[in-house]
Residue, then its C-alpha position, 0 to 999 in steps of 0.5 A: m734510559s738510553a739512546l743509540v749514538s754513533g760517534s765512533k765506528t759502531p753505534k752504542d747505547l748511552a744513558v741520555s745524561e751522557v749524550i753530548p753535542g757532536h754525537r749522532i743520535l738515532s732519529a726518524g725523519v718527519g713524515d716518513h719516519k725513516m731512521a737515520f743518525s742526526k747530529v746533536l747540537a745541544v743538550y739541556k737539563s732541568p730538575a724534574t718537578a713532576p712524577y714520571l711515567d715508565i712506559k714499557v713496550d713489547s719487542k718481538k726482537n728483544d726479550q727485554g722490550h723497550v722502556l722510556r721514562a717520560t714526563e706526563f706531557h712528553t709526546l711519543a709517536s703512535c703507530d698511526g702517526q699521531h703524537v700522543p702525550a704520555n699521560q694519554l697512552k693506554l695499555g695495549g696501545c701501539l708505539r713506534t720503536a726501533h724494531g717496528p710497531s710495539a704494544i704498550v705492556s705497562i705504564t708505571p707512575t714513578p715519583a721524581t727524586k731531588d736528583d732526577m733531571t729532564y733532558t731536551i736534546l736539540v738535533e740538526g736537520e728536519t727532525d725532532l724525533i729521536y729514539v730513547g729507550g728504543i721508543l720514538t719520541h720528541a726530542k725538544p719542546e713544541h716540536m720545532v724543526f730547525n733547518s737553518k743556523a738562524k733557527v737553531a740560534k733562535e731556539l737555543k736562546r728560547v730554551k735558555s730563557l725557559g730556565f733549562r740549564k745548559k749541560i754542554v754546547 
């Protein structure tokens, strides 16, 4: 899985495991879903405890399509603006991607291994929607939006209490 980050002159795809605070990650605004780069404030990881779903959508602008590996309760942005848990997606359904609306062409259950990790990415501003594997998805649990330093500090403390291990701050 990759995320488009901007930390130099040109944006590049990075593995989610390589995203660090200070990177600017491709995100979408609340409501309008306007694409922009948002500053990464923190990245947390925790061991995967459940199988993943590998979700692939067709992309008319990319022969490879887009693929996202998500936990079953991870939410994604559907084309009608709903936030749908991965375990409720259907083949032929429509997800928002970096290239516009795209149809779901496969959903493949994939067992987690002992080395697999899940990631929570906290971003600055009025969004918690980021593009991972080209698909618009929520960046953090409970879809919290942070527009003040106090809210960010409170969320960092809450996420730590959930047992997420801080990767880098």
